[in-house]
C-alpha positions in Angstrom: 52.7 -58.3 12.0 49.5 -57.8 13.8 46.9 -55.5 11.8 48.2 -56.7 8.2 45.8 -56.9 5.6 44.6 -60.6 4.6 43.4 -59.4 1.2 45.9 -60.8 -0.8 45.1 -64.2 0.5 41.5 -64.0 0.5 40.8 -62.4 -3.2 41.6 -65.6 -4.9 39.0 -67.4 -3.1 36.4 -64.9 -3.9 35.8 -65.5 -7.5 34.7 -69.3 -6.1 31.9 -68.3 -3.7 28.4 -66.8 -3.9 27.9 -63.1 -3.4 31.6 -62.3 -3.2 30.9 -58.7 -3.2 29.8 -59.0 0.7 33.3 -59.6 1.5 35.1 -56.9 -0.2 34.3 -53.7 1.9 34.6 -50.1 1.2 31.2 -49.1 1.4 30.1 -45.5 1.1 30.6 -44.3 4.6 32.8 -47.0 5.9 35.8 -46.0 7.9 39.6 -46.7 7.5 42.0 -46.0 10.3 45.5 -46.3 10.8 46.2 -49.5 13.0 49.2 -48.3 14.6 47.5 -45.0 15.7 44.8 -46.6 17.8 45.5 -47.8 21.7 42.2 -49.9 21.3 40.8 -51.6 18.4 37.3 -53.4 18.3 35.9 -55.8 15.8 32.3 -55.4 15.6 30.2 -58.7 14.5 26.8 -58.9 13.7 26.8 -62.8 13.5 24.7 -63.4 10.5 25.2 -62.6 6.7 26.3 -59.5 5.5 22.9 -58.8 3.9 21.1 -58.8 7.3 24.0 -57.4 9.4 24.9 -54.3 7.5 21.9 -52.5 8.2 21.8 -53.1 11.8 21.3 -50.0 13.7 23.0 -51.0 16.9 26.4 -52.1 15.4 26.4 -49.0 13.0 25.9 -46.8 15.9 28.9 -48.3 17.7 31.0 -48.2 14.8 30.8 -44.5 14.6 30.6 -43.9 18.2 34.0 -45.9 18.4 35.6 -44.5 15.4 35.1 -40.6 16.4 37.5 -41.6 19.6 41.1 -40.8 18.4 42.5 -43.5 20.4 39.9 -46.1 19.1 39.5 -48.1 15.9 36.5 -50.2 14.9 36.1 -52.6 12.0 33.0 -55.0 11.0 32.8 -58.5 10.5 30.0 -60.7 9.5 29.1 -64.5 9.6 30.7 -66.0 6.2 28.6 -68.4 4.3 29.9 -71.9 4.8 31.2 -72.2 0.9 34.0 -69.3 2.0 34.2 -70.9 5.5 35.6 -74.1 3.7 37.8 -72.4 1.6 39.3 -70.3 4.3 39.9 -73.5 6.7 41.8 -75.3 3.3 43.8 -72.0 2.8 44.4 -70.9 6.4 42.8 -67.7 5.8 41.1 -66.6 9.7 38.0 -64.8 10.2 38.5 -60.9 8.8 36.9 -57.7 8.9 35.4 -56.3 5.8 36.8 -52.7 6.5 40.5 -53.5 6.6 40.6 -57.1 5.7 42.4 -57.8 9.0 42.5 -60.9 11.3 39.6 -60.7 14.2 42.3 -62.3 16.4 44.5 -59.3 16.0 41.9 -56.9 17.6 41.8 -56.2 21.4 37.6 -56.9 21.3 35.3 -58.9 19.3 32.1 -57.3 20.2 28.8 -59.5 19.2 25.6 -58.1 18.7 22.8 -60.6 19.1 19.2 -59.7 18.3 18.4 -63.5 18.4 19.7 -66.4 20.1 19.9 -68.6 17.0 22.9 -66.8 16.1 25.0 -68.4 18.8 26.5 -71.3 16.5 27.6 -68.5 14.1 29.6 -67.3 17.2 31.3 -70.4 17.7 32.1 -70.6 13.9 33.7 -67.0 14.0 35.6 -68.1 17.0 36.8 -71.1 15.2 37.6 -69.4 11.8 39.5 -66.6 13.8 41.6 -68.9 15.7 40.6 -67.8 18.8 40.2 -70.4 21.5 36.4 -71.4 22.0 36.4 -71.4 25.8 36.8 -68.0 27.5 38.9 -70.0 30.1 41.5 -71.3 27.5 42.3 -67.3 26.4 45.4 -65.6 27.1 46.8 -62.3 27.1 47.0 -62.1 23.6 43.5 -63.0 22.7 40.6 -60.6 22.2 38.0 -59.8 24.7 34.9 -61.6 23.5 32.0 -59.4 24.3 28.2 -60.0 23.7 25.7 -57.4 23.5 22.1 -56.7 22.2 18.7 -58.1 23.7 20.1 -61.4 24.0 22.7 -60.3 26.0 20.0 -60.1 29.1 20.3 -63.5 29.5 23.9 -64.9 27.9 24.0 -67.7 30.3 24.1 -70.3 27.5 27.2 -68.7 26.3 28.7 -67.8 29.3 31.7 -70.4 28.6 32.3 -69.0 25.3 32.2 -65.0 25.9 34.2 -63.1 28.3 32.0 -60.2 29.0 28.4 -59.1 28.1 27.1 -55.5 27.9 23.7 -55.0 29.2 21.6 -52.2 27.7 22.5 -49.4 25.8 26.0 -49.5 24.0 26.5 -45.9 23.2 28.4 -44.8 26.5 29.3 -48.5 27.8 31.8 -49.0 24.8 33.5 -45.9 25.9 34.1 -47.0 29.4 35.2 -50.6 28.1 37.8 -48.8 25.9 39.1 -47.1 28.6 39.6 -49.9 30.8 41.6 -51.7 28.2 43.6 -48.9 27.1 44.6 -48.6 30.9 45.1 -52.4 31.1 47.6 -52.2 28.0 49.3 -49.1 29.5 50.1 -51.2 32.6 51.7 -54.0 30.6 51.4 -56.8 33.0 49.5 -58.9 30.7 47.3 -60.1 33.6 44.2 -61.1 31.7 42.4 -61.8 35.1 43.2 -58.3 36.2 41.5 -56.8 32.7 38.2 -59.0 33.6 38.1 -57.7 37.0 38.5 -54.3 35.7 35.6 -54.8 33.0 33.4 -56.1 35.9 33.8 -53.1 37.6 31.9 -51.0 34.9 28.1 -50.6 35.4 26.4 -52.8 32.7 29.3 -55.3 32.3 28.9 -58.7 33.2 31.8 -61.4 33.2 30.3 -64.6 33.5 33.5 -66.4 34.9 33.3 -64.4 38.1 30.1 -65.9 39.1 29.7 -69.5 40.1 26.5 -71.3 39.5 25.2 -74.3 41.9 22.2 -76.5 40.9 19.8 -78.5 43.3 19.0 -82.0 42.9 15.6 -81.2 40.8 17.9 -79.3 38.2 16.9 -75.9 38.9 19.4 -73.1 40.2 20.3 -73.1 43.9 22.4 -69.9 43.8 24.5 -68.0 41.7 27.1 -65.9 43.4 30.4 -64.0 42.7 33.5 -65.8 43.2 36.0 -62.9 43.7 35.7 -59.7 46.0 34.3 -56.6 45.0 32.2 -58.2 41.9 28.7 -57.1 42.0 26.2 -59.5 43.1 23.7 -58.0 40.7 24.8 -56.2 37.2 22.6 -53.2 36.0 21.9 -52.5 32.7 23.0 -49.2 31.2 20.5 -46.4 30.0 21.4 -43.6 27.4 19.0 -41.1 28.5 19.5 -37.9 26.1 19.0 -39.2 22.7 19.7 -35.9 21.0 23.4 -36.0 22.5 23.7 -39.2 20.5 22.6 -38.6 17.1 23.9 -41.7 15.6 24.6 -42.9 12.9 25.5 -39.7 11.4 26.9 -41.3 8.1 24.8 -44.5 7.8 26.6 -47.2 5.6 25.3 -48.2 2.1 25.6 -51.5 1.4 27.7 -52.9 -1.6 25.2 -55.8 -2.2 21.6 -56.2 -1.7 20.4 -56.1 1.9 17.4 -56.8 3.7 16.6 -52.8 4.3 17.5 -50.5 1.2 16.6 -47.5 3.5 18.2 -45.0 5.7 16.6 -45.3 9.4 16.3 -42.8 12.4 15.4 -44.0 15.9 12.8 -41.5 16.6 12.6 -42.9 20.4 13.6 -45.7 22.5 11.8 -47.9 25.1 8.1 -48.7 25.2 5.5 -48.6 28.3 2.6 -50.0 26.2 3.3 -53.3 28.6 2.7 -56.2 26.1 3.5 -59.1 28.2 5.1 -60.8 25.3 7.4 -58.2 24.1 11.1 -58.5 25.5 12.3 -55.5 23.7 9.6 -53.5 25.1 10.4 -54.7 28.6 14.4 -54.2 28.9 14.5 -50.8 26.8 12.3 -48.6 29.3 12.0 -46.0 30.1 10.5 -44.3 27.1 13.1 -41.4 25.8 11.9 -39.4 22.8 14.4 -38.0 20.3 13.3 -34.2 19.5 11.2 -33.2 16.6 14.2 -31.0 15.5 17.0 -33.8 16.5 15.1 -36.2 14.1 14.7 -33.8 11.3 18.4 -33.0 11.5 19.2 -36.7 11.2 16.9 -37.2 8.6 18.3 -34.6 6.3 22.0 -35.4 7.4 21.7 -39.3 6.7 20.1 -38.7 3.3 22.7 -36.2 2.1 25.3 -38.9 3.4 23.6 -41.8 1.7 21.6 -41.0 -1.3 18.6 -43.2 0.0 15.4 -42.4 -1.1 13.4 -44.0 2.0 13.5 -42.9 5.4 12.4 -45.5 8.1 11.2 -43.8 11.2 12.1 -46.7 13.7 11.1 -47.5 17.4 9.1 -50.3 19.0 5.8 -48.3 18.2 6.9 -45.2 16.1 3.2 -43.8 15.8 3.1 -43.3 19.7 5.8 -40.4 19.8 4.1 -37.6 21.3 4.8 -35.5 18.2 4.5 -38.0 15.5 1.8 -35.9 13.6 4.1 -32.8 13.6 7.1 -35.1 12.7 5.5 -36.7 9.7 3.7 -33.8 8.2 7.2 -31.6 8.7 9.1 -34.3 6.7 6.5 -34.7 4.1 6.3 -30.9 3.4 9.9 -30.8 3.1 10.4 -33.8 0.8 7.3 -33.2 -1.0 8.7 -32.7 -4.5 11.6 -35.1 -4.1 11.9 -38.7 -4.6 12.0 -39.3 -0.6 9.6 -41.4 0.8 8.8 -41.9 4.4 7.7 -45.2 6.2 6.8 -46.8 9.6 7.3 -50.1 10.9 4.4 -51.9 12.2 1.9 -49.7 13.3 -0.6 -50.3 16.2 -4.1 -50.3 15.3 -5.0 -47.8 18.1 -2.3 -45.5 17.2 -2.8 -45.5 13.5 -5.1 -42.7 11.7 -5.3 -42.0 8.2 -3.9 -38.3 8.3 -0.9 -40.1 9.6 -0.8 -42.6 6.7 -1.7 -40.0 4.2 1.2 -37.9 5.2 3.5 -41.1 4.8 2.3 -41.6 1.1 1.8 -38.0 0.2 4.6 -38.5 -2.7 2.7 -41.0 -4.4 4.2 -44.2 -3.0 1.3 -46.3 -1.1 2.8 -49.4 0.0 0.8 -52.0 2.0 -0.1 -51.1 5.9 1.1 -53.6 8.4 -0.7 -53.9 11.8 0.1 -56.4 14.5 -2.9 -57.6 16.3 -0.7 -60.4 17.9 -3.6 -62.4 19.3 -6.5 -63.7 17.2 -9.3 -63.5 19.9 -10.3 -60.7 22.4 -9.7 -62.9 25.3 -6.2 -63.7 24.1 -5.3 -60.0 23.4 -6.1 -59.5 27.1 -3.7 -62.0 28.3 -1.0 -60.2 26.5 -2.0 -56.9 27.5 -2.7 -55.9 23.6 -5.6 -53.8 24.1 -7.2 -53.9 20.5 -10.7 -54.9 19.9 -11.9 -56.4 16.5 -14.0 -53.6 16.2 -10.9 -51.2 16.4 -9.1 -53.4 13.6 -12.2 -53.4 11.2 -12.6 -49.8 11.6 -9.2 -48.9 11.0 -8.6 -50.9 8.0 -12.1 -49.9 6.7 -10.4 -46.2 6.7 -7.4 -47.6 4.9 -9.2 -49.3 2.0 -11.7 -46.3 1.8 -8.7 -44.0 1.4 -7.1 -46.1 -1.5 -5.1 -48.7 -0.1 -5.4 -52.4 -1.3 -3.1 -54.3 0.8 -3.1 -54.8 4.6 -0.9 -57.1 6.3 -1.8 -58.7 9.9 0.7 -60.1 12.1 -0.1 -62.5 15.0 1.8 -65.0 17.2 0.7 -68.8 17.9 1.5 -70.7 21.2 0.6 -68.0 23.7 -0.2 -68.8 27.3 -3.5 -70.2 27.6 -4.1 -70.1 23.9 -6.8 -72.4 22.7 -7.5 -73.8 18.9 -10.5 -71.3 19.0 -8.3 -68.5 19.7 -6.3 -69.0 16.9 -9.2 -70.0 14.5 -10.5 -66.4 15.1 -7.7 -65.2 13.1 -9.5 -66.7 9.9 -12.7 -64.9 10.8 -11.0 -61.8 11.3 -8.9 -61.9 8.0 -12.3 -62.5 6.3 -14.0 -59.8 7.8 -11.2 -57.4 6.5 -11.5 -58.6 3.2 -15.5 -58.0 3.4 -15.1 -54.9 4.7 -12.3 -53.7 2.3 -14.7 -54.9 -0.6 -17.7 -53.0 0.7 -16.0 -49.6 1.6 -13.9 -49.4 -1.7 -16.3 -51.1 -4.3 -13.5 -53.1 -5.5 -12.7 -56.7 -5.9 -8.7 -56.5 -5.7 -8.5 -56.2 -1.7 -5.7 -58.3 -0.6 -5.0 -59.1 3.4 -1.8 -61.2 4.3 -2.0 -63.0 7.7 1.7 -63.7 8.9 2.1 -65.7 12.0 5.0 -66.7 14.1 5.5 -68.8 17.0 5.9 -67.5 20.5 8.8 -67.9 22.6 8.6 -66.9 26.2 11.7 -64.4 27.0 13.5 -63.5 30.1 12.6 -60.1 31.9 8.8 -60.4 30.9 5.9 -61.5 32.8 5.8 -64.6 30.6 9.3 -65.7 31.5 7.7 -68.3 34.0 5.0 -69.4 31.1 5.0 -73.0 29.6 5.9 -72.6 25.9 3.8 -74.6 23.4 5.3 -77.4 21.9 6.4 -77.2 18.3 3.5 -80.1 17.2 0.8 -78.1 19.1 1.9 -75.0 17.0 2.0 -77.0 13.6 -1.4 -78.6 14.3 -2.9 -75.0 15.2 -1.4 -73.5 12.1 -2.8 -76.4 10.0 -6.4 -76.1 11.1 -6.2 -72.4 10.5 -4.7 -72.6 7.0 -7.7 -75.1 6.3 -10.1 -72.2 8.0 -8.7 -69.6 5.5 -8.4 -71.6 2.5 -11.8 -73.4 2.7 -13.7 -70.3 2.0 -13.7 -70.0 -1.8 -15.2 -66.6 -2.0 -12.7 -64.9 0.3 -9.8 -67.3 0.9 -8.1 -66.3 -2.3 -7.7 -62.8 -1.2 -6.1 -63.9 1.8 -2.2 -64.7 1.9 -1.0 -66.9 4.7 2.4 -66.9 5.9 4.0 -68.8 8.7 7.1 -70.3 10.5 6.4 -73.9 11.9 7.0 -74.2 15.5 10.4 -75.9 15.4 12.7 -73.2 15.3 10.8 -71.5 18.0 11.1 -74.6 20.2 15.0 -73.9 19.7 14.9 -70.1 20.3 13.0 -71.2 23.3 15.7 -73.7 24.8 18.5 -70.7 23.9 16.2 -67.6 25.3 15.4 -69.3 28.8 18.8 -71.6 29.3 21.3 -71.7 31.9 25.2 -72.6 31.5 24.6 -76.2 30.8 23.0 -75.4 27.4 26.2 -74.5 26.1 27.3 -77.9 25.6 24.3 -78.1 23.2 25.3 -75.0 21.2 29.1 -76.6 20.9 27.5 -79.9 19.9 25.3 -78.5 17.2 28.0 -76.2 15.9 30.5 -79.6 16.0 27.9 -81.1 13.7 27.6 -78.5 11.4 25.2 -76.0 12.7 25.3 -72.9 11.0 23.1 -69.9 10.0 20.2 -71.3 12.3 18.0 -68.5 11.6 17.9 -69.5 8.2 15.1 -72.0 7.2 17.4 -73.6 4.6 20.3 -74.1 7.0 18.2 -74.9 10.4 18.0 -78.2 11.4 15.4 -79.2 14.3 16.7 -82.8 14.2 20.2 -81.9 15.0 19.4 -79.9 17.7 17.0 -82.4 19.4 19.5 -85.2 19.1 22.3 -82.7 20.3 20.1 -81.6 23.4 18.9 -85.2 24.2 22.8 -86.6 24.5 24.0 -83.3 26.0 21.7 -82.5 28.7 20.9 -86.1 29.8 24.3 -85.7 31.9 22.6 -83.1 33.8 19.3 -84.8 34.5 17.4 -82.3 32.3 16.0 -82.2 28.9 14.7 -80.0 25.9 11.2 -80.1 27.5 12.5 -79.2 30.8 13.8 -75.8 29.4 10.8 -75.2 26.9 7.2 -76.4 27.7 8.2 -76.8 31.6 5.9 -73.7 33.9 8.5 -72.0 36.2 7.4 -71.4 39.9 7.3 -68.0 41.6 10.4 -68.7 43.7 12.5 -70.7 41.3 16.0 -69.0 40.9 15.9 -67.8 36.9 19.3 -67.7 35.1 19.3 -64.2 34.8 18.1 -63.0 38.2 21.6 -61.5 38.9 21.5 -59.3 35.5 19.0 -56.4 36.2 16.8 -54.9 33.7 15.4 -52.4 36.0 12.1 -54.7 36.4 11.0 -55.7 39.6 10.5 -59.3 39.7 7.6 -59.2 41.8 6.1 -56.4 39.4 6.5 -59.0 36.5 5.1 -61.8 38.7 2.1 -59.8 39.5 1.5 -59.2 35.9 2.0 -62.8 34.9 -0.6 -63.5 37.5 -2.9 -60.4 35.9 -2.1 -62.0 32.4 -4.0 -65.4 33.6 -6.8 -63.5 35.1 -6.9 -61.6 31.6 -6.6 -58.3 33.2 -5.1 -55.5 31.1 -2.7 -52.7 32.1 -2.6 -49.1 31.0 0.6 -47.4 29.2 2.1 -45.4 32.1 3.3 -42.8 29.8 0.0 -40.9 30.4 -1.3 -42.4 33.6 0.2 -42.5 37.2 3.4 -44.8 37.7 2.6 -48.5 38.5 5.7 -49.3 40.0 7.6 -51.6 37.6 10.8 -50.6 39.2 13.0 -49.2 36.3 12.6 -45.2 36.9 13.3 -45.2 40.5 15.8 -48.3 40.5 17.8 -47.1 37.4 17.9 -43.5 38.3 15.8 -42.6 35.2 12.6 -41.1 33.9 10.4 -41.1 31.2 11.1 -38.5 28.5 8.6 -37.4 26.1 7.2 -34.3 24.4 5.9 -32.0 23.3 8.7 -29.7 22.7 6.4 -27.3 21.1 8.9 -26.9 18.1 8.5 -27.6 14.1 10.8 -28.9 11.6 10.6 -25.8 9.6 13.4 -23.8 10.2 15.3 -26.5 8.6 15.8 -25.9 4.9 12.8 -27.0 2.8 13.7 -29.5 0.0 10.3 -29.2 -1.7 9.6 -26.5 -4.0 6.1 -26.3 -3.0 7.2 -25.6 0.4 9.8 -23.3 -0.3 7.9 -19.9 0.4 6.6 -21.1 3.5 
């Protein structure tokens, strides 16, 4: 009976819920494979709504990589909204995949990709709806392996009781190793789940929490973490995919049926970042830099456009303008698609990597959307602390060039609550925004200049120099944002041209609990879910009061509290919950960089200077991979009529 479709039971429920199309499946480029032909079957989950989860590159890549294997099958599942969840419980319909509408519990693996820790309650909701035992200790041979991945997997300790394993780092190759291990275990026919967990733990990059014991000291800190079985590694290393041209995925990007957060086709042009921004977990854990070649990018763009019909191409990375051949990439693509409807976009661009030639290539077809820059910190002092080496003069010079060349809208992104931050640091954001408007009016001769200031609360993350830092309280962030709003709106001449968007400090406080938490935090997550917590990344569903009450109740039995995990500064020699999970970064180097932050000392990008011993390349047996290749995009077929004769 396993693998049977549930659609006949699901379909009558869909007319009673909002956005039923998100549960129907059948998207362009989705895959349907015969259940009985596969030895190993994966249900891949992004623990958020379809509109957020479908465009996720990580899930899309693994979906294709697995389905290209003749012995494997992969389908997708997303978090279901509370309206459908209630009906599913009422009618006995379990968590299902959107591809074949099969029960998630029938699959061998439930692989969950976490971009943010606020998705943890959605994991618990999915397990409950799937009728999979909530605790890994209660699962048997017929239950799926629950596998966590994504950036949050670099500290999966808060969900250690609910997952069977976590995959650290890049997923393209490790999912194949996991598939092989499960296939061999199934062929053995013993049904011994412990033997499977041991086999998974033997795979580099796979962490099995149940094979490690955590002991706590009297002061609440961790005394030790040790493997409880022979042969289990003391430290689990991350996986790194080195030659991105060998992994040109997704080749057939999914096209959503319902509106999604990104209506575009995206190509990852490089992975990793060595800029050294001290707040940025993504930049730290994805080292080293690995560039996709200019010809590989061109082929992926054309193949993706042919497969999807999208009219916008996003050139993705953590800092896309830092690709060593970005000028040739953008010019080549702009030449190629000049007379088509295809537009190009870069995500948030570093001020010091932006130039007007690049911007003009991106907007050559006449689409000139707003520009987004991320100074991150309001004052020069705080930007030294976070190693964001951008001066106010750099920013003003850049936006002046943009406004003078026809742009009308600039968005600036900042964080509030950074280590050592004062009210004055934050209020300098208002001064900077006003100067942007004044400069824009002056160089353009126009009054319709706009600047939007967008602010998020800072959350210290594992595997960064700020992993030891005290997190600013929610009240501190809210107070500073109120002062900043008053400073912007109080200026009648300039304030009307400045938009102000912010997130209050409360979700950041809970994200801080989850990002640096240990196994004791799992009881808080379960209590919040049991009390109705779902979709905590959505402001309309998030309840700070619920989290605070559950944390107070659940953590008291351990002698710790919410503040212990958030506003407490850690010491140099404290054992951190993730110390046995190796991102490649040397802990001493991170500590030294934390001291440099406190001294307001900046560190250069190691792509262009001698190595400064962060530990990744020698420790992981990897190396920075950057161009230039010397190749151009044009041997590829030119789509634009103007370029056809070149």
